[in-house]
py3Dmol code that shows the C-alpha trace and the ligand (Angstrom):
import py3Dmol

protein = """\
ATOM      1  CA  MET A   1      30.179 -23.969  16.040  1.00  0.00           C
ATOM      2  CA  THR A   2      28.992 -22.435  19.132  1.00  0.00           C
ATOM      3  CA  THR A   3      26.075 -23.405  21.431  1.00  0.00           C
ATOM      4  CA  PHE A   4      24.754 -22.713  24.990  1.00  0.00           C
ATOM      5  CA  LYS A   5      26.030 -24.242  28.163  1.00  0.00           C
ATOM      6  CA  GLN A   6      22.670 -25.057  29.452  1.00  0.00           C
ATOM      7  CA  GLU A   7      19.015 -24.947  28.605  1.00  0.00           C
ATOM      8  CA  ILE A   8      17.041 -21.874  28.586  1.00  0.00           C
ATOM      9  CA  LYS A   9      13.292 -21.590  29.244  1.00  0.00           C
ATOM     10  CA  ILE A  10      11.482 -18.559  27.800  1.00  0.00           C
ATOM     11  CA  SER A  11       7.730 -17.918  28.087  1.00  0.00           C
ATOM     12  CA  GLY A  12       5.579 -15.067  26.910  1.00  0.00           C
ATOM     13  CA  VAL A  13       3.102 -14.076  24.221  1.00  0.00           C
ATOM     14  CA  GLY A  14       3.421 -13.800  20.468  1.00  0.00           C
ATOM     15  CA  ILE A  15       2.967 -10.228  19.276  1.00  0.00           C
ATOM     16  CA  HIS A  16       0.909 -11.270  16.334  1.00  0.00           C
ATOM     17  CA  SER A  17      -1.082 -14.271  17.576  1.00  0.00           C
ATOM     18  CA  GLY A  18      -1.491 -12.772  21.131  1.00  0.00           C
ATOM     19  CA  LEU A  19      -1.335 -16.496  22.391  1.00  0.00           C
ATOM     20  CA  PRO A  20       0.966 -17.681  25.192  1.00  0.00           C
ATOM     21  CA  VAL A  21       4.043 -19.557  24.053  1.00  0.00           C
ATOM     22  CA  ASN A  22       6.858 -21.436  25.595  1.00  0.00           C
ATOM     23  CA  MET A  23      10.257 -22.043  24.269  1.00  0.00           C
ATOM     24  CA  LEU A  24      12.946 -24.347  25.472  1.00  0.00           C
ATOM     25  CA  ILE A  25      16.412 -23.607  23.987  1.00  0.00           C
ATOM     26  CA  LYS A  26      18.778 -26.542  24.175  1.00  0.00           C
ATOM     27  CA  PRO A  27      22.446 -26.933  23.342  1.00  0.00           C
ATOM     28  CA  SER A  28      23.092 -28.678  20.078  1.00  0.00           C
ATOM     29  CA  ARG A  29      25.885 -30.529  18.428  1.00  0.00           C
ATOM     30  CA  ASP A  30      24.601 -29.933  14.951  1.00  0.00           C
ATOM     31  CA  GLU A  31      25.132 -26.708  12.896  1.00  0.00           C
ATOM     32  CA  GLY A  32      22.158 -24.396  12.639  1.00  0.00           C
ATOM     33  CA  ILE A  33      19.399 -22.872  14.662  1.00  0.00           C
ATOM     34  CA  VAL A  34      16.549 -25.419  14.404  1.00  0.00           C
ATOM     35  CA  PHE A  35      12.937 -24.956  15.670  1.00  0.00           C
ATOM     36  CA  TYR A  36      10.864 -27.885  16.755  1.00  0.00           C
ATOM     37  CA  ARG A  37       7.129 -27.154  16.817  1.00  0.00           C
ATOM     38  CA  THR A  38       6.251 -29.421  19.805  1.00  0.00           C
ATOM     39  CA  ASP A  39       2.452 -28.726  19.298  1.00  0.00           C
ATOM     40  CA  LEU A  40       2.821 -30.181  15.774  1.00  0.00           C
ATOM     41  CA  ASP A  41       4.541 -33.516  16.312  1.00  0.00           C
ATOM     42  CA  SER A  42       7.857 -31.652  16.713  1.00  0.00           C
ATOM     43  CA  LYS A  43       7.942 -30.479  13.094  1.00  0.00           C
ATOM     44  CA  LYS A  44      11.461 -29.375  12.363  1.00  0.00           C
ATOM     45  CA  ILE A  45      12.189 -25.900  10.799  1.00  0.00           C
ATOM     46  CA  LEU A  46      15.720 -24.601  10.231  1.00  0.00           C
ATOM     47  CA  ALA A  47      15.978 -20.849  10.814  1.00  0.00           C
ATOM     48  CA  ARG A  48      17.668 -20.163   7.534  1.00  0.00           C
ATOM     49  CA  PHE A  49      17.111 -17.490   4.877  1.00  0.00           C
ATOM     50  CA  ASP A  50      15.921 -19.935   2.286  1.00  0.00           C
ATOM     51  CA  ASN A  51      13.105 -21.015   4.567  1.00  0.00           C
ATOM     52  CA  VAL A  52      11.901 -17.536   5.124  1.00  0.00           C
ATOM     53  CA  GLY A  53       8.395 -16.956   3.717  1.00  0.00           C
ATOM     54  CA  GLU A  54       7.944 -13.980   1.362  1.00  0.00           C
ATOM     55  CA  THR A  55       4.537 -12.759   2.332  1.00  0.00           C
ATOM     56  CA  LYS A  56       4.704 -11.880   5.958  1.00  0.00           C
ATOM     57  CA  MET A  57       5.299  -8.147   6.053  1.00  0.00           C
ATOM     58  CA  ARG A  58       5.976  -7.182   9.584  1.00  0.00           C
ATOM     59  CA  ASN A  59       8.234  -9.995  10.779  1.00  0.00           C
ATOM     60  CA  THR A  60      10.492 -12.765   9.655  1.00  0.00           C
ATOM     61  CA  THR A  61       8.882 -16.102   9.474  1.00  0.00           C
ATOM     62  CA  VAL A  62      10.493 -19.376   8.795  1.00  0.00           C
ATOM     63  CA  GLY A  63       8.591 -22.453   7.537  1.00  0.00           C
ATOM     64  CA  ASN A  64       9.163 -25.990   6.114  1.00  0.00           C
ATOM     65  CA  LEU A  65       7.463 -27.774   3.280  1.00  0.00           C
ATOM     66  CA  SER A  66       4.773 -29.294   5.407  1.00  0.00           C
ATOM     67  CA  GLY A  67       3.484 -25.908   6.288  1.00  0.00           C
ATOM     68  CA  ALA A  68       4.714 -25.557   9.831  1.00  0.00           C
ATOM     69  CA  HIS A  69       6.206 -22.122  10.545  1.00  0.00           C
ATOM     70  CA  VAL A  70       7.633 -19.883  13.406  1.00  0.00           C
ATOM     71  CA  GLN A  71       6.861 -16.298  13.153  1.00  0.00           C
ATOM     72  CA  THR A  72       8.793 -13.280  14.464  1.00  0.00           C
ATOM     73  CA  ILE A  73      12.248 -14.895  14.807  1.00  0.00           C
ATOM     74  CA  GLU A  74      14.271 -11.652  14.148  1.00  0.00           C
ATOM     75  CA  HIS A  75      14.947 -10.342  17.689  1.00  0.00           C
ATOM     76  CA  LEU A  76      15.691 -13.822  18.928  1.00  0.00           C
ATOM     77  CA  MET A  77      18.050 -14.203  16.001  1.00  0.00           C
ATOM     78  CA  ALA A  78      19.788 -10.896  16.682  1.00  0.00           C
ATOM     79  CA  ALA A  79      20.457 -11.913  20.366  1.00  0.00           C
ATOM     80  CA  LEU A  80      21.819 -15.332  19.204  1.00  0.00           C
ATOM     81  CA  PHE A  81      24.168 -13.713  16.877  1.00  0.00           C
ATOM     82  CA  MET A  82      25.416 -11.268  19.531  1.00  0.00           C
ATOM     83  CA  VAL A  83      26.365 -14.060  21.696  1.00  0.00           C
ATOM     84  CA  GLY A  84      27.733 -15.996  18.751  1.00  0.00           C
ATOM     85  CA  VAL A  85      25.508 -19.035  19.006  1.00  0.00           C
ATOM     86  CA  ASP A  86      25.048 -20.721  15.634  1.00  0.00           C
ATOM     87  CA  SER A  87      23.869 -24.082  16.924  1.00  0.00           C
ATOM     88  CA  ALA A  88      20.720 -24.620  19.176  1.00  0.00           C
ATOM     89  CA  ILE A  89      17.541 -26.622  19.291  1.00  0.00           C
ATOM     90  CA  ILE A  90      14.583 -24.581  20.031  1.00  0.00           C
ATOM     91  CA  GLU A  91      11.432 -26.265  21.079  1.00  0.00           C
ATOM     92  CA  ILE A  92       8.370 -24.094  20.766  1.00  0.00           C
ATOM     93  CA  ASP A  93       4.761 -24.857  21.383  1.00  0.00           C
ATOM     94  CA  GLY A  94       3.226 -22.343  19.078  1.00  0.00           C
ATOM     95  CA  PRO A  95       3.587 -20.468  15.776  1.00  0.00           C
ATOM     96  CA  GLU A  96       5.458 -17.473  17.133  1.00  0.00           C
ATOM     97  CA  THR A  97       8.311 -16.558  19.478  1.00  0.00           C
ATOM     98  CA  PRO A  98       7.475 -14.649  22.643  1.00  0.00           C
ATOM     99  CA  ILE A  99       7.748 -10.897  21.935  1.00  0.00           C
ATOM    100  CA  LEU A 100       8.922 -10.123  25.534  1.00  0.00           C
ATOM    101  CA  ASP A 101       9.602  -6.356  25.785  1.00  0.00           C
ATOM    102  CA  GLY A 102       9.645  -6.000  21.903  1.00  0.00           C
ATOM    103  CA  SER A 103      13.393  -5.684  21.775  1.00  0.00           C
ATOM    104  CA  ALA A 104      16.338  -8.058  21.877  1.00  0.00           C
ATOM    105  CA  TYR A 105      17.253  -7.083  25.370  1.00  0.00           C
ATOM    106  CA  GLU A 106      15.705  -9.885  27.329  1.00  0.00           C
ATOM    107  CA  PHE A 107      16.788 -12.563  24.979  1.00  0.00           C
ATOM    108  CA  TYR A 108      20.377 -11.215  24.993  1.00  0.00           C
ATOM    109  CA  ASN A 109      20.551 -11.099  28.786  1.00  0.00           C
ATOM    110  CA  MET A 110      19.252 -14.539  29.132  1.00  0.00           C
ATOM    111  CA  PHE A 111      21.695 -15.799  26.656  1.00  0.00           C
ATOM    112  CA  VAL A 112      24.684 -14.085  28.311  1.00  0.00           C
ATOM    113  CA  THR A 113      23.538 -15.508  31.697  1.00  0.00           C
ATOM    114  CA  ALA A 114      23.289 -19.095  30.210  1.00  0.00           C
ATOM    115  CA  GLY A 115      26.750 -18.926  28.791  1.00  0.00           C
ATOM    116  CA  VAL A 116      28.083 -20.239  25.564  1.00  0.00           C
ATOM    117  CA  THR A 117      30.668 -22.690  24.528  1.00  0.00           C
ATOM    118  CA  GLY A 118      32.478 -23.362  21.184  1.00  0.00           C
ATOM    119  CA  GLY A 119      34.348 -21.507  18.586  1.00  0.00           C
ATOM    120  CA  LYS A 120      33.683 -18.528  16.329  1.00  0.00           C
ATOM    121  CA  LEU A 121      30.877 -17.907  13.903  1.00  0.00           C
ATOM    122  CA  LYS A 122      31.839 -18.797  10.278  1.00  0.00           C
ATOM    123  CA  ARG A 123      32.513 -15.581   8.274  1.00  0.00           C
ATOM    124  CA  ILE A 124      30.639 -15.020   5.070  1.00  0.00           C
ATOM    125  CA  VAL A 125      32.669 -12.417   3.342  1.00  0.00           C
ATOM    126  CA  VAL A 126      30.776 -10.444   0.635  1.00  0.00           C
ATOM    127  CA  LYS A 127      32.943 -10.024  -2.581  1.00  0.00           C
ATOM    128  CA  ARG A 128      30.548  -8.248  -4.857  1.00  0.00           C
ATOM    129  CA  GLU A 129      27.878  -5.630  -4.310  1.00  0.00           C
ATOM    130  CA  VAL A 130      24.355  -7.052  -3.932  1.00  0.00           C
ATOM    131  CA  ILE A 131      21.259  -4.960  -3.813  1.00  0.00           C
ATOM    132  CA  ALA A 132      17.556  -5.662  -3.181  1.00  0.00           C
ATOM    133  CA  LYS A 133      15.043  -3.016  -4.066  1.00  0.00           C
ATOM    134  CA  SER A 134      11.437  -2.747  -2.848  1.00  0.00           C
ATOM    135  CA  SER A 135      10.172  -2.922  -6.492  1.00  0.00           C
ATOM    136  CA  GLU A 136      11.604  -6.334  -6.764  1.00  0.00           C
ATOM    137  CA  ILE A 137       9.704  -7.786  -3.812  1.00  0.00           C
ATOM    138  CA  LYS A 138       7.377 -10.555  -5.211  1.00  0.00           C
ATOM    139  CA  VAL A 139       4.137 -10.715  -3.422  1.00  0.00           C
ATOM    140  CA  ASN A 140       0.708 -11.926  -4.386  1.00  0.00           C
ATOM    141  CA  VAL A 141      -2.152  -9.645  -5.113  1.00  0.00           C
ATOM    142  CA  PHE A 142      -3.794  -9.919  -1.754  1.00  0.00           C
ATOM    143  CA  VAL A 143      -0.553  -9.166   0.036  1.00  0.00           C
ATOM    144  CA  ARG A 144       0.194  -6.331  -2.302  1.00  0.00           C
ATOM    145  CA  LEU A 145      -3.271  -4.897  -1.550  1.00  0.00           C
ATOM    146  CA  LYS A 146      -2.567  -5.247   2.184  1.00  0.00           C
ATOM    147  CA  TYR A 147       0.728  -3.376   1.864  1.00  0.00           C
ATOM    148  CA  TRP A 148      -1.037  -0.704  -0.231  1.00  0.00           C
ATOM    149  CA  ILE A 149      -3.746  -0.214   2.318  1.00  0.00           C
ATOM    150  CA  LEU A 150      -1.347  -0.192   5.330  1.00  0.00           C
ATOM    151  CA  ASN A 151       0.993   2.256   3.442  1.00  0.00           C
ATOM    152  CA  LYS A 152      -1.945   4.412   2.540  1.00  0.00           C
ATOM    153  CA  ILE A 153      -3.032   4.527   6.174  1.00  0.00           C
ATOM    154  CA  ALA A 154       0.499   5.357   7.218  1.00  0.00           C
ATOM    155  CA  GLY A 155       1.156   7.729   4.357  1.00  0.00           C
ATOM    156  CA  ARG A 156       4.285   5.861   3.347  1.00  0.00           C
ATOM    157  CA  LYS A 157       5.752   5.677  -0.175  1.00  0.00           C
ATOM    158  CA  THR A 158       7.446   2.294  -0.789  1.00  0.00           C
ATOM    159  CA  SER A 159      10.774   2.753  -2.418  1.00  0.00           C
ATOM    160  CA  GLY A 160      13.551   1.263  -0.211  1.00  0.00           C
ATOM    161  CA  PHE A 161      16.558  -0.863  -0.684  1.00  0.00           C
ATOM    162  CA  VAL A 162      19.020  -2.951   1.227  1.00  0.00           C
ATOM    163  CA  LYS A 163      22.611  -3.195  -0.137  1.00  0.00           C
ATOM    164  CA  LEU A 164      25.598  -5.353   0.856  1.00  0.00           C
ATOM    165  CA  SER A 165      28.994  -4.265  -0.324  1.00  0.00           C
ATOM    166  CA  PRO A 166      32.517  -5.612   0.156  1.00  0.00           C
ATOM    167  CA  ASN A 167      34.509  -3.956   3.137  1.00  0.00           C
ATOM    168  CA  ASN A 168      37.727  -5.785   3.232  1.00  0.00           C
ATOM    169  CA  ASN A 169      36.564  -8.189   5.837  1.00  0.00           C
ATOM    170  CA  THR A 170      36.111  -5.462   8.637  1.00  0.00           C
ATOM    171  CA  GLY A 171      32.882  -6.872   9.916  1.00  0.00           C
ATOM    172  CA  LEU A 172      29.222  -6.192   9.666  1.00  0.00           C
ATOM    173  CA  ASN A 173      28.806  -2.362   9.351  1.00  0.00           C
ATOM    174  CA  ILE A 174      25.129  -1.404   9.270  1.00  0.00           C
ATOM    175  CA  CYS A 175      23.740   1.997   8.365  1.00  0.00           C
ATOM    176  CA  ALA A 176      19.958   2.153   8.621  1.00  0.00           C
ATOM    177  CA  THR A 177      17.818   5.002   7.521  1.00  0.00           C
ATOM    178  CA  LEU A 178      14.050   5.476   8.165  1.00  0.00           C
ATOM    179  CA  VAL A 179      11.960   7.957   6.190  1.00  0.00           C
ATOM    180  CA  TYR A 180       8.453   8.324   7.633  1.00  0.00           C
ATOM    181  CA  PRO A 181       5.855  11.077   7.331  1.00  0.00           C
ATOM    182  CA  GLU A 182       5.122  10.899  11.005  1.00  0.00           C
ATOM    183  CA  LYS A 183       7.068  13.637  12.679  1.00  0.00           C
ATOM    184  CA  VAL A 184       7.962  11.618  15.588  1.00  0.00           C
ATOM    185  CA  ILE A 185      10.088   9.462  13.410  1.00  0.00           C
ATOM    186  CA  GLY A 186      10.833  11.644  10.377  1.00  0.00           C
ATOM    187  CA  ASN A 187      14.227  10.919   8.907  1.00  0.00           C
ATOM    188  CA  GLN A 188      16.416   8.847  11.286  1.00  0.00           C
ATOM    189  CA  SER A 189      19.718   7.205  10.580  1.00  0.00           C
ATOM    190  CA  PHE A 190      21.856   4.997  12.821  1.00  0.00           C
ATOM    191  CA  SER A 191      25.078   3.242  12.190  1.00  0.00           C
ATOM    192  CA  TYR A 192      26.403   0.109  14.040  1.00  0.00           C
ATOM    193  CA  CYS A 193      29.706  -1.749  13.388  1.00  0.00           C
ATOM    194  CA  TYR A 194      30.107  -5.236  14.614  1.00  0.00           C
ATOM    195  CA  ASP A 195      33.613  -6.787  14.292  1.00  0.00           C
ATOM    196  CA  GLY A 196      33.230  -9.558  16.828  1.00  0.00           C
ATOM    197  CA  SER A 197      35.153  -7.605  19.497  1.00  0.00           C
ATOM    198  CA  LYS A 198      33.814  -7.250  23.067  1.00  0.00           C
ATOM    199  CA  LYS A 199      33.673  -3.568  22.561  1.00  0.00           C
ATOM    200  CA  SER A 200      31.280  -3.835  19.624  1.00  0.00           C
ATOM    201  CA  ILE A 201      29.181  -6.257  21.636  1.00  0.00           C
ATOM    202  CA  ASP A 202      29.048  -3.841  24.473  1.00  0.00           C
ATOM    203  CA  VAL A 203      27.835  -1.067  22.128  1.00  0.00           C
ATOM    204  CA  PHE A 204      25.026  -3.316  20.989  1.00  0.00           C
ATOM    205  CA  ALA A 205      24.028  -4.107  24.598  1.00  0.00           C
ATOM    206  CA  LYS A 206      24.148  -0.521  25.577  1.00  0.00           C
ATOM    207  CA  ASN A 207      22.830   1.477  22.657  1.00  0.00           C
ATOM    208  CA  ILE A 208      20.681  -0.966  20.479  1.00  0.00           C
ATOM    209  CA  ALA A 209      19.449  -4.156  22.378  1.00  0.00           C
ATOM    210  CA  ARG A 210      16.701  -2.268  24.219  1.00  0.00           C
ATOM    211  CA  ALA A 211      15.158  -0.507  21.145  1.00  0.00           C
ATOM    212  CA  ARG A 212      11.656  -1.723  20.785  1.00  0.00           C
ATOM    213  CA  THR A 213       9.500  -2.459  17.770  1.00  0.00           C
ATOM    214  CA  PHE A 214       6.882   0.152  16.859  1.00  0.00           C
ATOM    215  CA  GLY A 215       3.626   0.777  15.083  1.00  0.00           C
ATOM    216  CA  LYS A 216       0.814   3.329  14.620  1.00  0.00           C
ATOM    217  CA  TYR A 217      -1.925   3.133  17.080  1.00  0.00           C
ATOM    218  CA  SER A 218      -4.386   3.831  14.337  1.00  0.00           C
ATOM    219  CA  GLU A 219      -3.250   0.693  12.455  1.00  0.00           C
ATOM    220  CA  TRP A 220      -3.695  -1.672  15.426  1.00  0.00           C
ATOM    221  CA  GLU A 221      -7.418  -2.213  14.755  1.00  0.00           C
ATOM    222  CA  TYR A 222      -6.750  -3.103  11.102  1.00  0.00           C
ATOM    223  CA  LEU A 223      -3.830  -5.321  12.072  1.00  0.00           C
ATOM    224  CA  LYS A 224      -5.847  -7.128  14.776  1.00  0.00           C
ATOM    225  CA  LYS A 225      -8.702  -7.791  12.397  1.00  0.00           C
ATOM    226  CA  HIS A 226      -6.270  -9.355  10.097  1.00  0.00           C
ATOM    227  CA  GLY A 227      -4.641 -11.550  12.633  1.00  0.00           C
ATOM    228  CA  MET A 228      -1.590  -9.293  13.338  1.00  0.00           C
ATOM    229  CA  GLY A 229      -0.700  -7.384  16.360  1.00  0.00           C
ATOM    230  CA  ARG A 230      -2.979  -9.216  18.778  1.00  0.00           C
ATOM    231  CA  GLY A 231      -0.446  -9.513  21.447  1.00  0.00           C
ATOM    232  CA  ALA A 232       0.792  -5.873  21.053  1.00  0.00           C
ATOM    233  CA  ASN A 233       0.569  -3.631  24.138  1.00  0.00           C
ATOM    234  CA  GLU A 234       2.214  -0.568  25.604  1.00  0.00           C
ATOM    235  CA  ASN A 235       4.877  -2.922  27.196  1.00  0.00           C
ATOM    236  CA  ASN A 236       6.105  -4.406  23.922  1.00  0.00           C
ATOM    237  CA  VAL A 237       5.469  -1.876  21.156  1.00  0.00           C
ATOM    238  CA  ILE A 238       6.192   1.801  20.801  1.00  0.00           C
ATOM    239  CA  ALA A 239       2.749   3.169  19.762  1.00  0.00           C
ATOM    240  CA  LEU A 240       2.738   6.292  17.628  1.00  0.00           C
ATOM    241  CA  ASN A 241      -0.190   8.500  18.295  1.00  0.00           C
ATOM    242  CA  ASN A 242      -2.837   9.267  15.581  1.00  0.00           C
ATOM    243  CA  GLN A 243      -1.278  12.667  14.715  1.00  0.00           C
ATOM    244  CA  GLY A 244       2.149  10.993  14.356  1.00  0.00           C
ATOM    245  CA  ASP A 245       3.861  13.766  16.438  1.00  0.00           C
ATOM    246  CA  GLY A 246       4.274  11.648  19.481  1.00  0.00           C
ATOM    247  CA  THR A 247       4.158   8.286  21.292  1.00  0.00           C
ATOM    248  CA  LEU A 248       1.699   6.894  23.631  1.00  0.00           C
ATOM    249  CA  ASN A 249       4.526   5.308  25.702  1.00  0.00           C
ATOM    250  CA  LYS A 250       7.848   6.870  26.659  1.00  0.00           C
ATOM    251  CA  LEU A 251      10.766   6.414  24.240  1.00  0.00           C
ATOM    252  CA  ILE A 252      14.143   5.330  25.528  1.00  0.00           C
ATOM    253  CA  TRP A 253      15.897   7.407  22.804  1.00  0.00           C
ATOM    254  CA  LYS A 254      14.444   9.756  20.169  1.00  0.00           C
ATOM    255  CA  ASP A 255      15.808   7.626  17.493  1.00  0.00           C
ATOM    256  CA  GLU A 256      14.755   4.277  19.147  1.00  0.00           C
ATOM    257  CA  PHE A 257      12.866   3.433  15.911  1.00  0.00           C
ATOM    258  CA  VAL A 258      15.922   3.312  13.667  1.00  0.00           C
ATOM    259  CA  ARG A 259      17.877   1.573  16.392  1.00  0.00           C
ATOM    260  CA  HIS A 260      15.219  -1.193  16.319  1.00  0.00           C
ATOM    261  CA  LYS A 261      15.858  -1.486  12.596  1.00  0.00           C
ATOM    262  CA  ILE A 262      19.401  -2.364  13.390  1.00  0.00           C
ATOM    263  CA  ILE A 263      18.245  -5.330  15.613  1.00  0.00           C
ATOM    264  CA  ASP A 264      16.055  -6.446  12.705  1.00  0.00           C
ATOM    265  CA  ALA A 265      18.950  -6.285  10.250  1.00  0.00           C
ATOM    266  CA  ILE A 266      21.290  -8.070  12.586  1.00  0.00           C
ATOM    267  CA  GLY A 267      18.644 -10.858  13.248  1.00  0.00           C
ATOM    268  CA  ASP A 268      17.834 -11.230   9.561  1.00  0.00           C
ATOM    269  CA  MET A 269      21.380 -11.321   8.466  1.00  0.00           C
ATOM    270  CA  PHE A 270      22.010 -14.113  10.895  1.00  0.00           C
ATOM    271  CA  THR A 271      19.541 -16.349   8.917  1.00  0.00           C
ATOM    272  CA  SER A 272      22.689 -16.694   6.670  1.00  0.00           C
ATOM    273  CA  GLY A 273      23.992 -18.984   9.423  1.00  0.00           C
ATOM    274  CA  GLY A 274      27.029 -16.894   9.828  1.00  0.00           C
ATOM    275  CA  PHE A 275      28.750 -13.618  10.373  1.00  0.00           C
ATOM    276  CA  ILE A 276      28.259 -11.507   7.221  1.00  0.00           C
ATOM    277  CA  ASN A 277      31.248  -9.318   6.486  1.00  0.00           C
ATOM    278  CA  ALA A 278      30.037  -6.434   4.525  1.00  0.00           C
ATOM    279  CA  ASP A 279      28.750  -2.817   4.631  1.00  0.00           C
ATOM    280  CA  LEU A 280      24.932  -3.021   4.873  1.00  0.00           C
ATOM    281  CA  VAL A 281      22.986  -0.047   3.905  1.00  0.00           C
ATOM    282  CA  SER A 282      19.358  -0.227   4.642  1.00  0.00           C
ATOM    283  CA  TYR A 283      17.209   2.630   3.187  1.00  0.00           C
ATOM    284  CA  LYS A 284      13.534   2.260   4.202  1.00  0.00           C
ATOM    285  CA  GLY A 285      14.539  -1.381   4.740  1.00  0.00           C
ATOM    286  CA  SER A 286      12.275  -4.278   5.607  1.00  0.00           C
ATOM    287  CA  HIS A 287      12.445  -7.891   6.533  1.00  0.00           C
ATOM    288  CA  ALA A 288      11.434  -8.739   2.982  1.00  0.00           C
ATOM    289  CA  LEU A 289      14.370  -6.668   1.589  1.00  0.00           C
ATOM    290  CA  ASN A 290      16.829  -8.187   4.207  1.00  0.00           C
ATOM    291  CA  ASN A 291      15.776 -11.652   2.996  1.00  0.00           C
ATOM    292  CA  LEU A 292      15.834 -10.856  -0.746  1.00  0.00           C
ATOM    293  CA  VAL A 293      19.347  -9.501  -0.503  1.00  0.00           C
ATOM    294  CA  LEU A 294      20.560 -12.749   1.169  1.00  0.00           C
ATOM    295  CA  LYS A 295      18.832 -14.788  -1.479  1.00  0.00           C
ATOM    296  CA  LYS A 296      20.564 -12.789  -4.053  1.00  0.00           C
ATOM    297  CA  LEU A 297      23.927 -12.961  -2.317  1.00  0.00           C
ATOM    298  CA  PHE A 298      23.768 -16.795  -2.142  1.00  0.00           C
ATOM    299  CA  SER A 299      22.342 -17.221  -5.595  1.00  0.00           C
ATOM    300  CA  ASN A 300      25.926 -16.757  -7.021  1.00  0.00           C
ATOM    301  CA  PRO A 301      29.005 -18.369  -5.382  1.00  0.00           C
ATOM    302  CA  GLU A 302      31.174 -15.534  -6.857  1.00  0.00           C
ATOM    303  CA  ASN A 303      29.336 -13.116  -4.567  1.00  0.00           C
ATOM    304  CA  TYR A 304      30.953 -14.457  -1.386  1.00  0.00           C
ATOM    305  CA  ASP A 305      33.571 -16.509   0.412  1.00  0.00           C
ATOM    306  CA  ILE A 306      33.008 -18.647   3.501  1.00  0.00           C
ATOM    307  CA  ILE A 307      35.953 -18.779   5.793  1.00  0.00           C
TER     308      ILE A 307
END
"""
ligand_1 = """\
1
ZN
Zn 11.743 -5.926 15.037
"""
view = py3Dmol.view(width=600, height=400)
view.addModel(protein, "pdb")
view.setStyle({"model": 0}, {"cartoon": {"style": "trace"}})
view.addModel(ligand_1, "xyz")
view.setStyle({"model": 1}, {"stick": {}})
view.zoomTo()
view.show()
């Protein structure tokens, strides 16, 4: 179990709600990353894969049975994983984490500055291949329609998968591929191997942590009308132009898009509560697929060992 040495205060706006939000992250003695919604009588929500809702398409949301939820936890979770913190209390006064700069960079730096104390993350060793395909994602008819409209607008075809395979306990080796009709993205792949070493953490900090989330400018109006993307601006989202051949703000790397997918995958995998040891292939992956592959992994104890 590892936690922070001191409390960390983080304020900002939620990317979907557009509302100001304050978080107070406190060291904890109990296992798990636990949110408390201070605006809802401190309703408790464990940030774990089995509390992730299935219907939110652009982010990872955790909720509890009484309906309290916290949206867009993935970048925060990725930063927690990279500093090795699996135990913290997060008081939050709204339904969504602050988006900050749209990446994991600011979270990560604040966490490094705060310092951590404890042992190592528990290892979850994948023993059998598990795959989640986009055709398996269960969504209700309204969500399906929303997906369809957004994909239609973006000209995307939905046929992706996320696969976990055994790799002799060598770490979490992620290979992500994006396939977009928009020229500025096109086909992009990026690989990242995390083995717990300082070197692999430095690679994350240098080459991945700053990669921002992205969206099509033409979709913003639609999203905003449907209660999403209200806090999005040029400081926290890469906006693709209407032609899809460029961006309205400057890219850090040409393949910043797929690098961001690595952050999302790391954050989502950490809802397992530990360090997944597997090769992870994400082809046109999504938060829903990341979550489904974890649900499938943990559905059968023969799929994994915890050490
Ligand atoms: Zn993201």
